LUMNU-553950 format. One line per field, with one value per residue (C-alpha): residue number from 1; residue in three letters; x, y, z. Coordinates in steps of 0.05 Angstrom, whole numbers, always signed. Layout:
nr c(NUM; ...)
rest c(ALA; ...)
c1 c(X; ...)
c2 c(Y; ...)
c3 c(Z; ...)
END
This chain:
nr c(1; 2; 3; 4; 5; 6; 7; 8; 9; 10; 11; 12; 13; 14; 15; 16; 17; 18; 19; 20; 21; 22; 23; 24; 25; 26; 27; 28; 29; 30; 31; 32; 33; 34; 35; 36; 37; 38; 39; 40; 41; 42; 43; 44; 45; 46; 47; 48; 49; 50; 51; 52; 53; 54; 55; 56; 57; 58; 59; 60; 61; 62; 63; 64; 65; 66; 67; 68; 69; 70; 71; 72; 73; 74; 75; 76; 77; 78; 79; 80; 81; 82; 83; 84; 85; 86; 87; 88; 89; 90; 91; 92; 93; 94; 95; 96; 97; 98; 99; 100; 101; 102; 103; 104; 105; 106; 107; 108; 109; 110; 111; 112; 113; 114; 115; 116; 117; 118; 119; 120; 121; 122; 123; 124; 125; 126; 127; 128; 129; 130; 131; 132; 133; 134; 135; 136; 137; 138; 139; 140; 141; 142; 143; 144; 145; 146; 147; 148; 149; 150; 151; 152; 153; 154; 155; 156; 157; 158; 159; 160; 161; 162; 163; 164; 165; 166; 167; 168; 169; 170; 171; 172; 173; 174; 175; 176; 177; 178; 179; 180; 181; 182; 183; 184; 185; 186; 187; 188; 189; 190; 191; 192; 193; 194; 195; 196; 197; 198; 199; 200; 201; 202; 203; 204; 205; 206; 207; 208; 209; 210; 211; 212; 213; 214; 215; 216; 217; 218; 219; 220; 221; 222; 223; 224; 225; 226; 227; 228; 229; 230; 231; 232; 233; 234; 235; 236; 237; 238; 239; 240; 241; 242; 243; 244; 245; 246; 247; 248; 249; 250; 251; 252; 253; 254; 255; 256; 257; 258; 259; 260; 261; 262; 263; 264; 265; 266; 267; 268; 269; 270; 271; 272; 273; 274; 275; 276; 277; 278; 279; 280; 281; 282; 283; 284; 285; 286; 287; 288; 289; 290; 291; 292; 293; 294; 295; 296; 297; 298; 299; 300; 301; 302; 303; 304; 305; 306; 307; 308; 309; 310; 311; 312; 313; 314; 315; 316; 317; 318; 319; 320; 321; 322; 323; 324; 325; 326; 327; 328; 329; 330; 331; 332; 333; 334; 335; 336; 337; 338; 339; 340; 341; 342; 343; 344; 345; 346; 347; 348; 349; 350; 351; 352; 353; 354; 355; 356; 357; 358; 359; 360; 361; 362; 363; 364; 365; 366; 367; 368; 369; 370; 371; 372; 373; 374; 375; 376; 377; 378; 379; 380; 381; 382; 383; 384; 385; 386; 387; 388; 389; 390; 391; 392; 393; 394; 395; 396; 397; 398; 399; 400; 401; 402; 403; 404; 405; 406; 407; 408; 409; 410; 411; 412; 413; 414; 415; 416; 417; 418; 419; 420; 421; 422; 423; 424; 425; 426; 427; 428; 429; 430; 431; 432; 433; 434; 435; 436; 437; 438; 439; 440; 441; 442; 443; 444; 445; 446; 447; 448; 449; 450; 451; 452; 453; 454; 455; 456; 457; 458; 459; 460; 461; 462; 463; 464; 465; 466; 467; 468; 469; 470; 471; 472; 473; 474; 475; 476; 477; 478; 479; 480; 481; 482; 483; 484; 485; 486; 487; 488; 489)
rest c(UNK; UNK; UNK; UNK; UNK; UNK; UNK; UNK; UNK; UNK; UNK; UNK; UNK; UNK; UNK; UNK; UNK; UNK; UNK; UNK; UNK; UNK; UNK; UNK; UNK; UNK; UNK; UNK; UNK; UNK; UNK; UNK; UNK; UNK; UNK; UNK; UNK; UNK; UNK; UNK; UNK; UNK; UNK; UNK; UNK; UNK; UNK; UNK; UNK; UNK; UNK; UNK; UNK; UNK; UNK; UNK; UNK; UNK; UNK; UNK; UNK; UNK; UNK; UNK; UNK; UNK; UNK; UNK; UNK; UNK; UNK; UNK; UNK; UNK; UNK; UNK; UNK; UNK; UNK; UNK; UNK; UNK; UNK; UNK; UNK; UNK; UNK; UNK; UNK; UNK; UNK; UNK; UNK; UNK; UNK; UNK; UNK; UNK; UNK; UNK; UNK; UNK; UNK; UNK; UNK; UNK; UNK; UNK; UNK; UNK; UNK; UNK; UNK; UNK; UNK; UNK; UNK; UNK; UNK; UNK; UNK; UNK; UNK; UNK; UNK; UNK; UNK; UNK; UNK; UNK; UNK; UNK; UNK; UNK; UNK; UNK; UNK; UNK; UNK; UNK; UNK; UNK; UNK; UNK; UNK; UNK; UNK; UNK; UNK; UNK; UNK; UNK; UNK; UNK; UNK; UNK; UNK; UNK; UNK; UNK; UNK; UNK; UNK; UNK; UNK; UNK; UNK; UNK; UNK; UNK; UNK; UNK; UNK; UNK; UNK; UNK; UNK; UNK; UNK; UNK; UNK; UNK; UNK; UNK; UNK; UNK; UNK; UNK; UNK; UNK; UNK; UNK; UNK; UNK; UNK; UNK; UNK; UNK; UNK; UNK; UNK; UNK; UNK; UNK; UNK; UNK; UNK; UNK; UNK; UNK; UNK; UNK; UNK; UNK; UNK; UNK; UNK; UNK; UNK; UNK; UNK; UNK; UNK; UNK; UNK; UNK; UNK; UNK; UNK; UNK; UNK; UNK; UNK; UNK; UNK; UNK; UNK; UNK; UNK; UNK; UNK; UNK; UNK; UNK; UNK; UNK; UNK; UNK; UNK; UNK; UNK; UNK; UNK; UNK; UNK; UNK; UNK; UNK; UNK; UNK; UNK; UNK; UNK; UNK; UNK; UNK; UNK; UNK; UNK; UNK; UNK; UNK; UNK; UNK; UNK; UNK; UNK; UNK; UNK; UNK; UNK; UNK; UNK; UNK; UNK; UNK; UNK; UNK; UNK; UNK; UNK; UNK; UNK; UNK; UNK; UNK; UNK; UNK; UNK; UNK; UNK; UNK; UNK; UNK; UNK; UNK; UNK; UNK; UNK; UNK; UNK; UNK; UNK; UNK; UNK; UNK; UNK; UNK; UNK; UNK; UNK; UNK; UNK; UNK; UNK; UNK; UNK; UNK; UNK; UNK; UNK; UNK; UNK; UNK; UNK; UNK; UNK; UNK; UNK; UNK; UNK; UNK; UNK; UNK; UNK; UNK; UNK; UNK; UNK; UNK; UNK; UNK; UNK; UNK; UNK; UNK; UNK; UNK; UNK; UNK; UNK; UNK; UNK; UNK; UNK; UNK; UNK; UNK; UNK; UNK; UNK; UNK; UNK; UNK; UNK; UNK; UNK; UNK; UNK; UNK; UNK; UNK; UNK; UNK; UNK; UNK; UNK; UNK; UNK; UNK; UNK; UNK; UNK; UNK; UNK; UNK; UNK; UNK; UNK; UNK; UNK; UNK; UNK; UNK; UNK; UNK; UNK; UNK; UNK; UNK; UNK; UNK; UNK; UNK; UNK; UNK; UNK; UNK; UNK; UNK; UNK; UNK; UNK; UNK; UNK; UNK; UNK; UNK; UNK; UNK; UNK; UNK; UNK; UNK; UNK; UNK; UNK; UNK; UNK; UNK; UNK; UNK; UNK; UNK; UNK; UNK; UNK; UNK; UNK; UNK; UNK; UNK; UNK; UNK; UNK; UNK; UNK; UNK; UNK; UNK; UNK; UNK; UNK; UNK; UNK; UNK; UNK; UNK; UNK; UNK; UNK; UNK; UNK; UNK; UNK; UNK; UNK; UNK; UNK; UNK; UNK; UNK; UNK; UNK; UNK; UNK; UNK; UNK; UNK)
c1 c(+1863; +1887; +1944; +1959; +2026; +2026; +2073; +2024; +2058; +2126; +2095; +2064; +2131; +2172; +2133; +2159; +2227; +2231; +2203; +2264; +2305; +2264; +2254; +2330; +2339; +2286; +2321; +2324; +2251; +2210; +2143; +2167; +2198; +2133; +2094; +2135; +2123; +2048; +2044; +2081; +2038; +1972; +1999; +2019; +1951; +1916; +1960; +1946; +1872; +1868; +1886; +1834; +1772; +1810; +1838; +1768; +1743; +1797; +1846; +1914; +1976; +2046; +2113; +2179; +2239; +2297; +2317; +2382; +2370; +2344; +2270; +2267; +2256; +2254; +2180; +2122; +2052; +1990; +1943; +1889; +1936; +1986; +1931; +1903; +1969; +1988; +1920; +1929; +2001; +1992; +1931; +1965; +2027; +1984; +1962; +2033; +2060; +2011; +2025; +2101; +2097; +2060; +2104; +2172; +2156; +2129; +2190; +2238; +2271; +2338; +2353; +2281; +2301; +2337; +2278; +2227; +2273; +2284; +2210; +2198; +2248; +2216; +2146; +2172; +2204; +2139; +2097; +2152; +2143; +2068; +2074; +2129; +2114; +2165; +2210; +2272; +2237; +2205; +2273; +2306; +2252; +2253; +2327; +2317; +2267; +2316; +2369; +2321; +2293; +2361; +2370; +2300; +2315; +2380; +2349; +2366; +2441; +2455; +2486; +2419; +2399; +2464; +2459; +2387; +2407; +2461; +2413; +2361; +2410; +2437; +2368; +2338; +2396; +2428; +2365; +2348; +2418; +2431; +2362; +2318; +2372; +2393; +2319; +2308; +2369; +2344; +2274; +2303; +2347; +2287; +2236; +2273; +2227; +2211; +2144; +2085; +2038; +1967; +1973; +2048; +2109; +2140; +2091; +2128; +2195; +2229; +2227; +2183; +2246; +2272; +2205; +2202; +2271; +2251; +2188; +2226; +2279; +2225; +2186; +2247; +2285; +2232; +2248; +2208; +2148; +2181; +2164; +2202; +2261; +2271; +2234; +2287; +2297; +2226; +2226; +2297; +2273; +2223; +2279; +2260; +2213; +2140; +2119; +2172; +2146; +2074; +2082; +2144; +2137; +2061; +2047; +2102; +2163; +2128; +2072; +2123; +2151; +2082; +2063; +2126; +2112; +2039; +2064; +2108; +2053; +2000; +2040; +2106; +2085; +2010; +1957; +1943; +2016; +2020; +1955; +1980; +2045; +2010; +2061; +2009; +2027; +2097; +2068; +2015; +2062; +2114; +2061; +2020; +2082; +2098; +2027; +2024; +2095; +2093; +2026; +2052; +2115; +2071; +2036; +2102; +2122; +2115; +2143; +2082; +2118; +2151; +2083; +2057; +2118; +2107; +2033; +2053; +2097; +2038; +1989; +2035; +2033; +1957; +1964; +2012; +1973; +1910; +1949; +1976; +1906; +1898; +1822; +1782; +1761; +1829; +1866; +1815; +1822; +1898; +1902; +1846; +1881; +1936; +1889; +1849; +1911; +1945; +1890; +1883; +1958; +1977; +1923; +1955; +2025; +1998; +1966; +2031; +2067; +2013; +2019; +2094; +2088; +2038; +2068; +2137; +2115; +2136; +2116; +2045; +2055; +2064; +2001; +1947; +1893; +1919; +1856; +1816; +1865; +1872; +1803; +1809; +1875; +1852; +1785; +1822; +1868; +1807; +1779; +1846; +1854; +1784; +1799; +1863; +1826; +1773; +1710; +1652; +1637; +1711; +1745; +1789; +1728; +1718; +1788; +1789; +1720; +1746; +1807; +1763; +1720; +1783; +1805; +1737; +1738; +1806; +1782; +1840; +1813; +1882; +1886; +1817; +1842; +1905; +1863; +1814; +1869; +1910; +1850; +1840; +1913; +1904; +1849; +1892; +1950; +1909; +1847; +1885; +1920; +1853; +1825; +1885; +1880; +1807; +1794; +1860; +1877; +1921; +1995; +2030; +2052; +2096; +2084; +2056; +2057; +1994; +1980; +1932; +1920; +1976; +1978; +1922; +1967; +1977; +1904; +1873; +1910; +1897; +1823; +1818; +1850; +1809; +1744; +1768; +1774; +1701; +1683; +1718; +1669; +1609; +1642; +1696; +1672; +1732; +1783; +1741; +1732; +1807; +1823; +1773; +1800; +1872; +1856; +1800; +1799)
c2 c(+1657; +1684; +1733; +1790; +1825; +1894; +1947; +1963; +1916; +1949; +2018; +2002; +1981; +2034; +2096; +2098; +2074; +2133; +2180; +2167; +2211; +2276; +2262; +2262; +2323; +2361; +2354; +2429; +2439; +2397; +2416; +2394; +2330; +2311; +2329; +2277; +2227; +2236; +2238; +2171; +2140; +2161; +2143; +2074; +2059; +2084; +2039; +1979; +1993; +2002; +1928; +1905; +1899; +1855; +1810; +1802; +1782; +1728; +1765; +1779; +1815; +1790; +1821; +1784; +1828; +1781; +1708; +1699; +1627; +1576; +1565; +1617; +1688; +1750; +1759; +1800; +1770; +1801; +1747; +1749; +1735; +1787; +1838; +1827; +1840; +1899; +1932; +1930; +1953; +2010; +2039; +2036; +2070; +2132; +2132; +2122; +2177; +2228; +2203; +2206; +2279; +2298; +2255; +2274; +2348; +2352; +2317; +2354; +2288; +2288; +2257; +2264; +2264; +2197; +2171; +2186; +2161; +2095; +2089; +2096; +2041; +1996; +2001; +1989; +1924; +1905; +1911; +1874; +1815; +1818; +1816; +1763; +1706; +1658; +1646; +1677; +1743; +1743; +1729; +1788; +1837; +1805; +1821; +1891; +1903; +1880; +1929; +1987; +1981; +1978; +2055; +2061; +2013; +2050; +2119; +2143; +2131; +2115; +2052; +2018; +2032; +2006; +1943; +1932; +1944; +1891; +1842; +1858; +1842; +1780; +1750; +1773; +1766; +1708; +1665; +1684; +1668; +1609; +1576; +1602; +1604; +1530; +1511; +1547; +1513; +1445; +1460; +1481; +1419; +1375; +1409; +1453; +1511; +1560; +1584; +1594; +1541; +1524; +1457; +1463; +1437; +1388; +1329; +1265; +1301; +1281; +1236; +1255; +1270; +1318; +1353; +1359; +1391; +1440; +1459; +1475; +1514; +1558; +1567; +1590; +1621; +1674; +1704; +1766; +1723; +1718; +1645; +1625; +1619; +1668; +1725; +1763; +1817; +1844; +1870; +1897; +1936; +1974; +2024; +2054; +2115; +2095; +2106; +2054; +2007; +2018; +2005; +1963; +1921; +1922; +1914; +1912; +1875; +1824; +1812; +1801; +1744; +1714; +1725; +1690; +1629; +1626; +1629; +1569; +1530; +1542; +1545; +1508; +1450; +1453; +1437; +1367; +1345; +1372; +1336; +1271; +1274; +1303; +1360; +1410; +1386; +1415; +1483; +1483; +1460; +1515; +1569; +1546; +1550; +1619; +1645; +1623; +1641; +1710; +1726; +1707; +1750; +1809; +1807; +1823; +1883; +1953; +1988; +1998; +1987; +1923; +1897; +1911; +1877; +1812; +1816; +1821; +1759; +1719; +1748; +1733; +1660; +1660; +1671; +1614; +1570; +1578; +1556; +1497; +1473; +1456; +1466; +1515; +1557; +1554; +1576; +1631; +1656; +1655; +1695; +1742; +1757; +1792; +1850; +1849; +1849; +1902; +1953; +1937; +1935; +1997; +2034; +2011; +2033; +2100; +2110; +2091; +2144; +2196; +2184; +2193; +2256; +2286; +2263; +2233; +2171; +2101; +2059; +2035; +2045; +2120; +2128; +2129; +2179; +2196; +2171; +2228; +2278; +2241; +2211; +2205; +2168; +2121; +2110; +2089; +2045; +2010; +1995; +1969; +1926; +1897; +1879; +1843; +1806; +1786; +1818; +1839; +1887; +1892; +1861; +1816; +1776; +1752; +1724; +1693; +1662; +1629; +1604; +1574; +1541; +1515; +1482; +1449; +1426; +1394; +1362; +1396; +1412; +1429; +1485; +1509; +1513; +1550; +1602; +1613; +1617; +1666; +1710; +1714; +1732; +1786; +1816; +1810; +1851; +1903; +1921; +1943; +1996; +2026; +2018; +2054; +2109; +2124; +2103; +2105; +2168; +2215; +2218; +2283; +2311; +2365; +2439; +2473; +2412; +2405; +2340; +2341; +2304; +2296; +2340; +2331; +2296; +2242; +2238; +2233; +2168; +2133; +2152; +2128; +2060; +2050; +2064; +2019; +1962; +1972; +1979; +1913; +1876; +1901; +1905; +1852; +1835; +1855; +1822; +1759; +1754; +1761; +1710; +1659; +1672; +1661; +1596; +1562; +1585)
c3 c(+1624; +1557; +1551; +1504; +1495; +1526; +1554; +1611; +1662; +1648; +1652; +1720; +1746; +1711; +1731; +1802; +1779; +1732; +1786; +1830; +1783; +1788; +1862; +1872; +1828; +1868; +1935; +1947; +1928; +1977; +1945; +1877; +1905; +1938; +1875; +1837; +1893; +1892; +1816; +1811; +1865; +1832; +1763; +1786; +1815; +1752; +1708; +1752; +1756; +1681; +1673; +1724; +1677; +1628; +1683; +1713; +1644; +1639; +1594; +1624; +1598; +1583; +1563; +1552; +1569; +1556; +1557; +1595; +1615; +1563; +1574; +1631; +1604; +1646; +1635; +1663; +1666; +1696; +1722; +1775; +1833; +1811; +1798; +1868; +1902; +1857; +1868; +1944; +1943; +1893; +1929; +1997; +1968; +1954; +2027; +2052; +2007; +2036; +2106; +2095; +2075; +2139; +2183; +2154; +2151; +2222; +2252; +2205; +2187; +2152; +2084; +2060; +1987; +1994; +2033; +1979; +1923; +1959; +1971; +1896; +1880; +1933; +1905; +1835; +1859; +1895; +1832; +1795; +1842; +1832; +1757; +1751; +1704; +1734; +1793; +1762; +1748; +1817; +1849; +1814; +1837; +1906; +1912; +1884; +1939; +1992; +1968; +1958; +2029; +2063; +2062; +2093; +2149; +2165; +2156; +2226; +2214; +2288; +2318; +2327; +2256; +2228; +2270; +2248; +2175; +2179; +2212; +2158; +2101; +2135; +2143; +2077; +2029; +2066; +2061; +1990; +1965; +2012; +2008; +1951; +1898; +1908; +1909; +1843; +1812; +1834; +1808; +1740; +1736; +1750; +1704; +1654; +1671; +1727; +1699; +1746; +1718; +1741; +1776; +1787; +1751; +1800; +1798; +1780; +1774; +1839; +1900; +1960; +2001; +1948; +1944; +2020; +2020; +1965; +2003; +2066; +2028; +1996; +2061; +2101; +2043; +2029; +2097; +2085; +2105; +2174; +2188; +2251; +2259; +2201; +2235; +2274; +2221; +2227; +2299; +2288; +2226; +2269; +2282; +2214; +2210; +2220; +2147; +2129; +2182; +2160; +2086; +2077; +2140; +2143; +2069; +2016; +2043; +2086; +2037; +1981; +2023; +2033; +1960; +1937; +1981; +1956; +1884; +1899; +1935; +1882; +1817; +1828; +1872; +1861; +1913; +1884; +1893; +1963; +1981; +1951; +1992; +2054; +2055; +2076; +2146; +2138; +2121; +2175; +2230; +2217; +2211; +2272; +2316; +2288; +2299; +2372; +2393; +2359; +2391; +2461; +2450; +2427; +2494; +2529; +2486; +2516; +2454; +2409; +2343; +2369; +2391; +2321; +2292; +2330; +2312; +2239; +2245; +2270; +2219; +2160; +2179; +2177; +2102; +2091; +2140; +2097; +2035; +2073; +2090; +2016; +2020; +1979; +2039; +2071; +2009; +1997; +2068; +2066; +2001; +2021; +2087; +2048; +2034; +2098; +2141; +2098; +2109; +2183; +2199; +2159; +2199; +2264; +2242; +2218; +2286; +2322; +2280; +2293; +2368; +2363; +2322; +2371; +2437; +2423; +2461; +2439; +2499; +2513; +2588; +2574; +2532; +2586; +2570; +2501; +2468; +2498; +2468; +2401; +2390; +2314; +2319; +2373; +2339; +2276; +2318; +2347; +2277; +2253; +2315; +2308; +2236; +2255; +2311; +2261; +2290; +2245; +2213; +2194; +2133; +2174; +2195; +2124; +2115; +2184; +2174; +2111; +2148; +2202; +2149; +2116; +2180; +2187; +2114; +2125; +2189; +2224; +2293; +2319; +2267; +2287; +2359; +2336; +2299; +2356; +2409; +2368; +2356; +2432; +2439; +2385; +2428; +2490; +2461; +2423; +2463; +2527; +2485; +2466; +2536; +2567; +2516; +2529; +2601; +2641; +2679; +2639; +2655; +2672; +2605; +2635; +2647; +2586; +2542; +2500; +2462; +2405; +2339; +2290; +2226; +2176; +2126; +2178; +2199; +2129; +2109; +2175; +2173; +2101; +2114; +2177; +2140; +2083; +2134; +2149; +2075; +2058; +2103; +2063; +1994; +1987; +1917; +1873; +1919; +1927; +1851; +1839; +1893; +1865; +1794; +1819; +1855; +1816; +1743)
END
């Protein structure tokens, strides 16, 4: 891929960063505040999409901001992998912004101005991670995202929210400073660079033992990916408002962790080096354990958001598992699952929030019969669940099919069993929710209480993302092309 100097990557990051100012200044004018939010969201997607044709044609964009470390500039670079992630995140931010307006207004939530401003900072950091040219730049945006999302996690300002916020920072900042930073310093000392390079930069630079240590430090240090035992922050963070859970913990925060690990696997170590040392086994062992344990824990959760949280922990490891297979199909499936899971899981979180807005119910055991009163919401939930399970004609089937092919290509029958077992567990913890909603007898809702669909601004986004999960099965072309360009060009 060739690169041309351009301000477009900086503009795509900076538009929501700049929007935080008028959002804060419009605190007493909710309509104006939400106008700035939507304008920035649409503007960001347009700027990202404007770079797509060039990237598909093999021409990326680059911009050097500063060089504070010799040989390691703070640099932005738009390649196929970064474009793929930015396209997903920026589109889903539009959906989440619309959903947030309906959710926050209906519940009359406090501190809405701070909420929307923090959201704008968070998506700026997410796109910054996507467009980072090296590990140092990625690390700086990764930390910016951690700090920007803290006010969102602690939004409720009660004891539970403060405890969850502390846990969030301990896990996320503690691991990035304690594990990723030393790994970066060792990598720089060995190679003199931190650039993301096709084929990697570590081959022949260190002993196998040192390389194994570096791999584990990166896998566990990027704790936003929630590989066990670095997963405890994610269920705790579900105390945040549902729009936060849906986007940040279903798309942005967790996918930034996975994206960072995939950057390291593909462009710091390189698949060839990992194959030579047989270190894919380290990756697949950690992720297989996470997938199965998280799925089993999800089965036991009655709180809907916590069930979705443990589901997310398992699904994130599918992505890293695919990369660890080090086969063409496996790596394709792992990277492709970022988008397929994002659309399916954000739909499920949107539905959980809509159920809470309409009925104030958080527990699955209290939701019997709600599907008949909220058919749109439960219909969307079914589509999102089927995509996560991997059933056609939903997008999740394509990524899971590639993962299964990858396990066969690698002659890893244990991994094939892990994938099939976990998919059955996915069905076991999702489908009963839909069954109870549509077919179980309704519970007594109290005298005079009428439950109906959530406001239109909540319904439109969840319907759109659910239908997109169907559409991605039939039209995955752009995402597949970007994934193949990222991995094989």
